[in-house]
C-alpha positions as CSV (number, residue, x, y, z in Angstrom):
1,M,0.0,-0.1,0.0
2,A,1.5,3.3,-1.1
3,L,2.6,5.7,1.8
4,N,0.5,9.1,1.9
5,A,3.8,11.0,2.2
6,E,6.5,13.2,0.9
7,S,10.1,13.0,1.0
8,I,13.5,14.9,0.6
9,Q,16.9,13.6,-0.2
10,L,20.2,13.9,1.9
11,G,23.4,13.1,-0.2
12,P,25.4,12.4,-2.2
13,W,27.6,14.7,-0.1
14,H,29.7,16.6,-2.9
15,G,29.6,19.8,-0.7
16,G,31.8,18.0,1.9
17,V,31.6,18.8,5.7
18,R,30.8,22.1,7.2
19,Y,32.0,22.8,10.9
20,D,31.2,26.6,10.6
21,K,27.3,26.6,10.7
22,P,24.7,24.4,12.5
23,P,23.2,21.5,11.1
24,E,20.0,23.1,10.2
25,E,21.8,25.7,8.0
26,C,23.7,23.1,6.1
27,A,22.8,22.2,2.4
28,A,21.4,18.6,1.8
29,D,24.7,17.8,0.1
30,E,26.9,18.8,2.9
31,L,27.5,17.1,6.3
32,S,27.2,18.7,9.7
33,D,30.0,16.4,11.1
34,M,32.0,13.2,10.6
35,E,34.9,11.3,12.1
36,N,37.1,8.8,10.3
37,T,35.0,8.9,7.3
38,R,35.9,10.1,3.7
39,I,33.7,11.3,0.8
40,D,34.7,9.8,-2.6
41,T,34.2,11.0,-6.0
42,A,30.6,9.6,-6.0
43,G,29.7,11.8,-3.2
44,R,29.4,8.6,-1.1
45,V,30.4,8.5,2.7
46,L,32.5,5.7,3.5
47,T,34.9,4.5,6.5
48,R,38.4,5.6,5.8
49,G,41.3,3.5,5.1
50,G,43.1,1.6,8.1
51,S,46.5,1.6,8.9
52,A,49.2,-1.0,9.2
53,S,52.9,-1.1,10.0
54,Y,54.9,-0.5,6.9
55,S,55.7,-4.2,5.4
56,S,54.8,-5.6,8.4
57,A,58.1,-4.4,10.2
58,A,58.5,-4.4,13.9
59,A,59.1,-1.2,15.7
60,I,62.7,0.0,16.0
61,V,64.1,-1.1,19.3
62,G,63.4,1.3,22.0
63,D,60.3,2.9,20.5
64,P,62.1,6.1,19.4
65,T,60.1,8.9,17.8
66,L,60.2,9.1,14.0
67,T,61.4,12.6,12.7
68,L,61.7,11.8,9.1
69,C,60.1,9.3,6.7
70,A,60.8,9.4,2.8
71,Q,60.5,7.4,-0.2
72,F,63.8,8.4,-2.1
73,R,64.3,7.5,-5.8
74,K,67.9,6.9,-6.5
75,D,67.3,6.4,-10.3
76,A,64.8,5.2,-12.7
77,S,64.8,1.7,-11.4
78,T,66.0,1.7,-7.7
79,T,63.9,3.3,-4.8
80,Y,64.5,3.3,-0.9
81,V,62.4,4.2,1.9
82,V,64.2,5.8,4.7
83,I,63.4,6.8,8.1
84,I,65.0,8.5,11.2
85,A,64.1,7.5,14.3
86,G,65.7,8.9,17.4
87,A,69.3,9.4,17.0
88,A,69.6,6.9,13.9
89,M,68.8,6.7,10.5
90,Y,67.4,3.7,8.5
91,Y,66.7,2.3,5.2
92,Y,64.3,-0.6,4.5
93,N,65.7,-3.9,3.3
94,S,63.4,-6.7,4.6
95,G,63.6,-5.1,7.8
96,W,65.1,-1.7,9.1
97,S,68.8,-1.4,8.4
98,A,70.8,1.3,10.2
99,I,72.8,3.9,7.9
100,T,73.7,6.2,10.6
101,G,77.4,5.9,10.2
102,A,79.3,9.1,11.9
103,V,76.5,11.7,11.5
104,T,75.2,13.3,14.6
105,I,71.4,13.1,15.0
106,T,69.8,15.0,18.2
107,A,66.9,12.9,19.4
108,A,63.8,15.0,20.0
109,D,60.0,14.8,19.3
110,D,60.4,18.1,17.7
111,N,63.6,17.9,15.7
112,T,61.7,17.0,12.5
113,F,63.7,17.0,9.2
114,E,62.9,18.3,5.7
115,W,64.4,16.4,2.9
116,A,65.2,17.0,-1.1
117,N,66.1,14.3,-3.6
118,C,69.0,15.9,-5.5
119,N,69.3,14.1,-8.7
120,G,70.1,10.8,-6.7
121,T,71.1,11.7,-3.6
122,L,69.0,12.4,-0.4
123,V,69.6,15.5,1.5
124,A,67.8,16.0,5.1
125,T,68.1,18.9,7.6
126,N,66.2,19.6,10.9
127,G,67.8,23.2,12.0
128,V,69.1,21.7,15.1
129,D,72.0,19.5,14.0
130,T,75.2,21.4,13.0
131,D,75.5,19.5,9.4
132,A,72.9,18.3,7.2
133,I,72.8,14.7,6.4
134,K,73.7,13.3,3.0
135,W,72.8,9.6,1.6
136,T,73.5,8.3,-1.9
137,G,71.6,4.8,-1.4
138,T,74.9,3.1,-0.8
139,G,76.9,2.7,2.6
140,N,76.3,5.0,5.5
141,A,75.0,8.4,5.5
142,T,77.6,11.5,5.8
143,A,77.5,14.9,6.6
144,L,77.1,17.1,3.7
145,D,80.0,19.3,2.8
146,D,78.6,22.9,2.7
147,D,82.3,24.6,2.4
148,S,81.6,25.9,6.1
149,R,79.3,28.7,4.6
150,F,76.4,27.8,7.1
151,S,75.2,25.5,9.8
152,K,72.0,24.2,11.1
153,A,69.8,25.0,8.2
154,A,66.2,24.7,9.1
155,H,64.9,24.1,5.4
156,C,66.2,22.6,2.1
157,A,64.6,22.1,-1.5
158,W,66.2,20.8,-5.0
159,W,65.3,23.4,-7.6
160,D,66.7,24.4,-10.9
161,N,69.5,21.8,-10.5
162,R,70.7,23.4,-7.2
163,L,70.5,22.5,-3.5
164,W,68.9,25.4,-1.4
165,M,69.3,25.6,2.2
166,G,67.4,28.4,4.3
167,N,67.2,29.9,7.8
168,V,70.6,29.0,9.0
169,Y,72.4,29.5,12.1
170,G,72.9,33.3,13.1
171,A,71.1,34.2,9.7
172,T,67.6,33.2,9.9
173,N,66.8,35.3,6.9
174,R,69.3,33.9,4.7
175,L,68.9,31.4,1.5
176,W,71.9,29.8,0.4
177,Y,72.3,27.9,-3.0
178,S,74.9,25.5,-4.3
179,D,76.5,25.4,-7.5
180,T,74.7,24.0,-10.7
181,G,74.6,20.3,-10.3
182,D,77.0,20.2,-7.4
183,I,75.3,19.9,-4.0
184,E,78.8,20.3,-2.1
185,T,80.1,23.1,-3.6
186,W,78.8,26.7,-2.2
187,G,80.2,30.1,-3.4
188,A,81.1,32.8,-0.8
189,T,78.2,35.1,-2.0
190,S,75.8,32.4,-3.3
191,Y,73.0,33.5,-1.0
192,Y,69.9,35.8,-0.7
193,N,68.8,37.7,2.2
194,F,65.1,38.3,3.1
195,G,63.5,40.9,5.4
196,G,62.1,38.2,7.7
197,Y,63.1,34.9,9.0
198,I,62.6,31.9,6.4
199,T,59.9,29.6,7.5
200,G,59.8,27.2,4.3
201,I,61.2,26.8,0.8
202,V,59.2,24.8,-1.6
203,A,60.0,24.1,-5.5
204,A,57.5,24.7,-8.0
205,Q,57.6,24.3,-11.9
206,N,59.2,27.8,-12.4
207,A,60.2,29.2,-9.6
208,L,61.3,28.5,-6.1
209,M,58.7,29.6,-3.3
210,V,60.4,31.3,-0.2
211,H,57.8,31.5,2.8
212,T,59.2,34.2,5.2
213,S,57.5,36.0,8.3
214,E,56.9,38.8,6.1
215,G,55.5,37.3,3.2
216,L,55.8,34.8,0.3
217,Y,58.5,35.3,-2.2
218,T,59.0,33.8,-5.8
219,L,62.6,33.3,-6.8
220,Q,63.0,32.9,-10.6
221,S,65.8,32.7,-12.9
222,T,67.2,35.7,-14.9
223,G,69.4,33.8,-17.6
224,S,72.3,35.9,-16.3
225,S,75.3,34.5,-14.6
226,A,76.1,37.7,-12.8
227,I,72.5,37.8,-11.1
228,P,71.3,34.3,-11.7
229,Y,67.8,34.8,-9.7
230,R,65.6,37.6,-8.9
231,P,63.4,37.7,-5.7
232,N,59.9,39.0,-5.8
233,R,57.6,39.5,-2.9
234,R,54.0,38.2,-3.9
235,T,52.0,38.2,-0.6
236,R,52.0,39.8,3.0
237,R,51.6,36.4,4.6
238,A,53.1,33.0,4.2
239,G,53.3,29.4,5.4
240,L,54.3,28.8,9.2
241,D,56.6,25.8,8.3
242,G,58.0,24.2,5.2
243,R,56.7,20.7,6.2
244,S,53.0,22.0,5.9
245,C,53.4,23.8,2.6
246,V,52.5,21.7,-0.6
247,S,53.2,22.5,-4.2
248,L,50.3,21.5,-6.4
249,P,50.9,20.5,-10.1
250,D,49.0,24.0,-11.3
251,D,51.8,25.6,-9.5
252,S,49.5,26.8,-6.7
253,Q,50.8,26.7,-2.9
254,M,48.8,25.5,0.1
255,M,49.9,26.3,3.5
256,I,49.0,26.5,7.1
257,L,48.7,29.8,9.0
258,E,47.5,30.4,12.6
259,D,44.0,31.0,11.5
260,G,43.5,28.3,8.9
261,I,44.5,26.8,5.7
262,Y,45.4,28.9,2.8
263,M,46.3,28.6,-1.0
264,W,48.3,30.8,-3.2
265,A,47.5,30.7,-7.0
266,G,49.5,33.6,-8.2
267,G,47.5,36.6,-7.0
268,A,48.7,39.4,-4.7
269,E,47.0,37.7,-1.4
270,L,46.6,34.4,0.0
271,Q,43.0,32.6,-0.6
272,K,41.4,31.2,2.8
273,I,40.2,27.8,1.7
274,S,39.4,26.4,5.2
275,L,36.2,28.5,6.0
276,A,34.3,25.2,6.3
277,L,36.6,24.4,9.3
278,D,36.1,27.8,11.0
279,G,34.4,28.4,14.5
280,P,33.8,26.4,17.7
281,D,33.3,23.2,16.3
282,Y,36.7,22.8,14.8
283,W,39.3,25.4,14.2
284,D,38.7,27.1,17.5
285,D,40.2,24.0,19.1
286,I,43.4,23.5,17.2
287,V,46.3,24.3,19.3
288,T,47.7,27.1,17.1
289,A,51.1,27.3,19.2
290,R,52.0,23.7,17.8
291,L,50.9,24.3,14.3
292,T,54.8,24.9,13.4
293,Q,54.8,21.2,13.8
294,A,51.9,20.2,11.5
295,F,52.7,18.8,8.3
296,A,51.0,17.9,5.0
297,V,51.2,15.2,2.3
298,D,49.9,15.3,-1.1
299,Y,47.8,12.2,-2.2
300,P,47.4,12.6,-6.2
301,A,45.6,9.3,-6.4
302,T,42.7,10.4,-4.7
303,N,43.2,14.2,-5.6
304,E,43.5,15.0,-1.7
305,V,45.9,16.7,0.6
306,W,46.2,15.5,4.1
307,F,46.9,18.0,6.9
308,V,48.1,16.6,10.0
309,L,47.0,19.0,12.6
310,P,47.0,19.3,16.7
311,Y,43.5,19.4,17.9
312,G,41.9,19.6,21.7
313,S,43.0,21.4,24.8
314,G,46.5,20.9,25.7
315,Q,47.4,18.7,23.0
316,T,51.2,18.9,21.8
317,K,51.2,16.1,19.2
318,M,49.7,16.1,15.7
319,N,46.5,13.8,16.1
320,H,44.0,14.9,13.4
321,V,44.2,14.5,9.6
322,M,42.0,16.9,7.8
323,V,41.7,16.3,4.1
324,W,41.1,18.7,1.2
325,N,39.8,17.3,-1.9
326,R,41.5,19.5,-4.6
327,A,39.5,18.2,-7.5
328,R,35.9,19.1,-5.6
329,K,37.2,21.9,-3.5
330,R,35.9,20.5,-0.3
331,W,36.7,19.1,3.2
332,H,36.2,15.7,4.8
333,G,37.7,14.4,8.2
334,P,39.0,14.5,10.7
335,Y,40.9,10.9,10.8
336,T,41.7,10.4,14.4
337,G,42.7,7.5,16.8
338,W,46.6,8.1,16.9
339,E,49.4,10.6,17.0
340,R,51.8,11.2,14.1
341,N,55.0,13.2,13.9
342,C,56.0,13.0,10.1
343,G,54.8,12.0,6.8
344,A,55.4,11.1,3.1
345,L,53.9,9.7,-0.1
346,I,55.5,6.1,-0.4
347,D,54.3,3.5,-2.8
348,T,51.6,6.2,-3.8
349,T,49.8,6.3,-0.3
350,P,50.4,8.2,2.4
351,H,52.6,6.8,5.3
352,L,53.0,8.5,8.6
353,G,55.6,8.1,11.4
354,D,54.6,7.7,15.2
355,F,56.1,8.3,18.4
356,D,56.7,4.8,19.0
357,G,59.3,3.6,16.2
358,R,56.8,2.7,13.6
359,L,56.1,3.7,10.2
360,W,52.3,3.2,9.2
361,D,50.8,2.7,5.9
362,S,47.9,4.9,6.5
363,D,45.4,4.0,3.9
364,T,45.2,0.4,3.9
365,G,42.7,-2.4,5.3
366,D,39.8,-1.6,7.7
367,D,41.4,-1.3,10.9
368,D,44.3,0.5,12.9
369,G,46.9,-2.2,13.5
370,G,44.1,-4.6,14.5
371,A,42.1,-2.0,16.4
372,A,38.6,-0.8,15.6
373,I,38.2,2.5,14.0
374,T,35.6,4.7,15.6
375,T,33.5,6.0,12.7
376,N,30.6,8.1,12.3
377,F,29.1,10.8,9.9
378,Q,26.0,13.2,10.6
379,T,23.7,14.7,7.7
380,A,22.4,18.2,7.7
381,A,19.0,19.0,9.3
382,V,17.4,20.2,6.1
383,S,13.8,21.5,7.0
384,A,11.1,19.3,5.2
385,V,8.9,22.0,4.1
386,G,10.0,25.2,6.0
387,P,11.7,25.9,9.3
388,D,8.3,26.8,10.7
389,V,6.3,23.7,9.5
390,K,5.5,20.9,11.6
391,V,5.6,17.5,10.1
392,R,5.2,14.1,10.9
393,W,8.4,11.8,10.2
394,L,7.5,8.4,9.1
395,G,10.9,6.8,8.0
396,T,13.7,7.0,5.7
397,R,15.0,4.9,2.9
398,C,18.9,4.3,3.3
399,F,21.0,3.9,-0.3
400,Y,24.1,2.1,0.5
401,Q,26.9,-0.3,-1.0
402,G,26.7,-3.8,0.5
403,T,30.1,-4.4,2.2
404,G,29.4,-7.3,4.4
405,N,27.3,-9.1,7.2
406,Y,27.9,-5.8,9.2
407,I,25.3,-4.1,11.7
408,C,25.3,-0.3,11.4
409,T,23.6,2.1,13.7
410,I,21.4,4.9,12.3
411,Q,20.5,7.7,14.9
412,Q,17.8,10.2,14.0
413,Q,18.4,13.6,15.7
414,A,15.9,16.2,15.9
415,G,17.1,19.5,17.6
416,L,19.1,18.5,20.7
417,E,17.5,15.1,21.2
418,H,18.2,11.5,19.5
419,A,14.7,10.7,18.5
420,S,15.4,7.0,17.7
421,T,17.9,4.5,17.1
422,Q,17.8,2.1,14.2
423,Y,20.1,-0.7,13.0
424,I,20.5,-2.1,9.6
425,N,22.6,-5.1,8.2
426,L,25.0,-4.3,5.4
427,R,25.3,-7.8,3.8
428,G,24.5,-6.7,0.5
429,G,21.9,-9.2,-0.4
430,G,22.2,-12.9,-1.6
431,F,22.0,-15.7,0.9
432,L,23.6,-16.3,4.2
433,L,25.3,-19.2,5.2
434,D,23.4,-21.6,7.5
435,T,20.5,-19.3,6.9
436,D,19.7,-20.9,3.3
437,A,21.7,-24.1,4.1
438,L,24.2,-23.4,1.6
439,D,27.7,-24.3,2.0
440,S,29.4,-20.7,1.1
441,G,29.3,-17.5,2.7
442,A,27.0,-14.3,1.7
443,L,26.7,-14.1,-1.7
444,D,27.6,-10.2,-2.7
445,L,25.5,-9.1,-5.3
446,D,27.1,-5.7,-5.1
447,D,30.5,-6.1,-6.8
448,R,29.7,-3.3,-9.3
449,G,28.6,-0.9,-6.7
450,Y,24.8,-1.1,-7.0
451,E,22.8,0.7,-4.5
452,L,20.9,-1.5,-2.3
453,T,18.3,-0.1,0.0
454,Q,16.5,-0.6,3.4
455,D,13.8,1.5,5.2
456,V,14.2,2.6,8.7
457,P,11.5,4.4,10.8
458,L,11.7,7.8,12.1
459,V,9.6,9.6,14.8
460,G,8.8,13.0,16.1
461,Y,7.4,16.1,14.8
462,A,10.3,18.9,14.3
463,P,10.5,20.8,11.2
464,S,13.8,19.3,10.4
465,T,16.0,16.1,11.3
466,S,19.3,14.8,10.7
467,L,20.9,11.3,10.6
468,R,24.0,9.9,12.3
469,V,25.5,6.9,11.1
470,V,27.8,4.9,13.6
471,M,30.1,1.9,13.4
472,N,32.7,1.1,15.9
473,R,34.0,-2.5,15.1
474,A,37.2,-3.6,13.8
475,E,37.5,-5.2,10.3
476,Q,34.2,-3.6,9.4
477,S,33.1,-0.8,7.1
478,F,30.2,1.2,5.3
479,K,29.5,3.3,2.1
480,F,26.3,5.3,2.0
481,Y,25.1,7.1,-1.2
482,K,22.1,9.0,0.4
483,F,18.9,8.9,2.4
484,V,15.6,9.6,1.5
485,P,13.6,10.7,4.5
486,R,9.6,10.6,4.5
487,F,7.2,12.8,6.2
488,K,3.8,14.1,6.4
489,P,3.3,17.9,6.6
490,L,0.9,19.1,9.6
491,G,1.1,22.6,9.1
492,R,2.1,26.1,10.7
493,F,1.5,26.3,14.4
494,P,2.1,29.2,16.9
495,K,4.6,28.5,19.5
496,P,4.0,29.9,22.8
497,A,6.4,32.5,24.3
498,P,8.5,31.2,27.3
499,F,7.7,32.3,30.8
């Protein structure tokens, strides 16, 4: 029998998550909250990828903090994965092999490294140790020979066939450059001074981007041997640290500032892209004093940039990942459940180093090293007819992809109260083992992503309602396309004034 009802649709969620406004003001294609879930190209909300120790490797003995992780390409056929943990440097060769040699590495959580691949030689520096580190892919690492021009460089980059080192001991505003093709020959006057101290240097296609306390500069080649480069100040503000600055294929730059995440695309000012994260529901709880230790990883396979941030009062370590989809220009996240200190793209996926001697593949499987992922998201609370029209909520049809014989919680929320809690099984159709006496598991009819549906009841009379999806079980996941809540309009009624 047909229902005497009307309906609205929530999702697909191409608008991303909005922490800057209440659920009632979010659009039908936006989420008002989420945790450990992501939004894919179809606008589906699904459980984020899990994490597992890189190549199932055991933690480094002593559980030291990782301050660098990198995938270093020696040549077209040779690639190494390198970490610095505590006071030692390692590369992966069926296990972690030490290559520290005689270099000095001062162990401390905040002594994080930047690194550059200089035509097949890895160079890393942290602004604390006197000498930068050099490794060619064979033998042990050695100290970089800088002709005694500088020490304790905080930032490094490889651009225009030269190694660049910035913010050095005694000259925080100075940027040095090596001879062409020779990272260990440095001229006595091969440097540029800037008005403010250097906070990061990032190579782009046609320029070196120099972030300083006084703004963002571009350094471009002049074609003259006498004056090889020309600095040009482009903006009044710049990124806080080189590890959280990302250069994108279109030559734009993303960076973290105290009040949010910004992009520079060639204009006179930075463009704030994190407006959706503003306010008391997210950015107000970012520990801005620790943002100099935040970092970012570009993830080209999914058109995402991961920003690893410190969230929550008193938090000193990076414990949240907020994700910018640069194709759709929207946010999702946060990813939570652990603390991380460095990151890099390794084997095409983000890998993050922790404080306990382990490098994690951070987009694999459906649990975090065997632990369940706390997963949820909440839709907008869109008015059924209008914000002053009372309705009777009847139920909602859930559109999802079958992921397994898993139970998922659907919570209806109207105003400040959870009006009802329901459960659906995500087995994806077909027969169930023992239920139909077949000697096989569930026959998944959803291999090509067909949308399955189930109805769950709703209750209440509020003008609007939202739905929260929750799952907290290891090795289980969900994928939701949309919801279609159904209702019956009751009309406009006066609301008595409070006493």
